[in-house]
C-alpha positions as CSV (number, residue, x, y, z in Angstrom):
1,M,0.0,0.0,0.0
2,L,2.7,2.5,0.9
3,R,5.0,1.5,-1.9
4,T,2.7,2.0,-4.9
5,R,4.7,5.0,-6.0
6,D,7.5,2.5,-6.9
7,L,5.2,0.4,-9.0
8,Y,6.5,1.7,-12.3
9,R,10.1,0.8,-11.2
10,W,9.0,-2.8,-10.3
11,M,7.3,-3.1,-13.7
12,R,10.4,-1.9,-15.6
13,E,12.6,-4.3,-13.6
14,A,10.3,-7.1,-14.5
15,G,10.9,-6.4,-18.2
16,I,7.7,-4.4,-18.9
17,N,8.2,-1.7,-21.5
18,A,6.8,1.8,-22.1
19,V,5.6,2.0,-18.4
20,R,3.5,5.0,-17.6
21,Q,2.2,5.9,-14.1
22,R,-0.4,8.3,-12.9
23,T,-1.5,9.2,-9.4
24,V,-5.1,10.2,-8.8
25,L,-6.2,12.0,-5.7
26,I,-9.6,11.2,-4.3
27,E,-11.1,13.8,-1.9
28,H,-14.2,13.7,0.3
29,F,-15.5,16.7,2.3
30,A,-18.0,16.8,5.1
31,P,-20.8,16.0,5.4
32,F,-19.8,12.5,4.3
33,T,-22.1,10.2,2.6
34,A,-23.0,6.9,4.2
35,D,-20.9,5.1,1.6
36,V,-17.8,7.2,2.4
37,R,-18.2,6.6,6.1
38,A,-18.8,2.8,5.6
39,Y,-15.6,2.6,3.5
40,Y,-13.2,4.7,5.4
41,A,-14.3,4.4,9.1
42,P,-13.2,0.7,9.4
43,A,-9.9,1.3,7.6
44,F,-9.1,4.3,9.8
45,A,-10.0,2.4,12.9
46,E,-7.8,-0.5,11.9
47,L,-4.8,1.8,11.2
48,A,-5.4,3.7,14.5
49,A,-5.5,0.4,16.4
50,Q,-2.3,-0.8,14.8
51,A,-0.6,2.5,15.6
52,K,-1.8,2.2,19.2
53,K,-0.4,-1.3,19.6
54,L,3.0,0.0,18.3
55,G,3.0,2.8,20.8
56,L,2.4,5.5,18.2
57,T,-0.1,7.7,19.7
58,S,-1.3,11.2,18.8
59,A,-4.0,13.6,20.0
60,G,-6.2,12.6,17.1
61,G,-5.4,8.9,17.0
62,D,-8.2,7.8,19.4
63,A,-10.7,9.8,17.4
64,L,-10.1,7.5,14.4
65,L,-11.1,4.4,16.5
66,D,-14.7,5.5,16.7
67,P,-16.3,7.4,13.9
68,A,-19.1,8.6,16.3
69,R,-16.7,10.5,18.6
70,P,-17.1,14.3,18.4
71,E,-13.5,14.8,17.4
72,S,-13.7,12.2,14.6
73,P,-13.1,13.5,11.1
74,F,-16.5,12.0,10.3
75,T,-18.4,14.2,12.7
76,L,-16.5,17.4,12.3
77,P,-18.3,20.0,10.1
78,D,-15.0,20.6,8.2
79,G,-14.0,17.0,8.0
80,Y,-11.8,15.9,5.1
81,V,-10.5,12.6,3.7
82,S,-8.1,12.1,0.8
83,E,-6.3,9.2,-0.7
84,G,-4.0,8.8,-3.6
85,N,-4.3,5.9,-6.0
86,V,-1.5,4.9,-8.4
87,L,-2.1,3.3,-11.7
88,A,0.8,2.0,-13.8
89,V,0.5,0.4,-17.2
90,G,3.0,-0.9,-19.8
91,T,3.5,-3.4,-22.5
92,A,5.1,-6.8,-22.3
């Protein structure tokens, strides 16, 4: 997940030619739809739980564990979620 920016390199090293890569940013602004909440809330909670187990804590970390908390990005009036997706294509 975190190494997708290297995808084009891996493809070239595998012998794929004419590799092209593009990153697309997906943004969501509050108020979030039910679909956005259903998709992101479990992912955020899992990442926050993993960080907590590793001792990586922050002021906002616990807010990600429960999307109903007042300080959760899902309940804030100015909440914002973004993710980048990488697509790489080439020819064999």
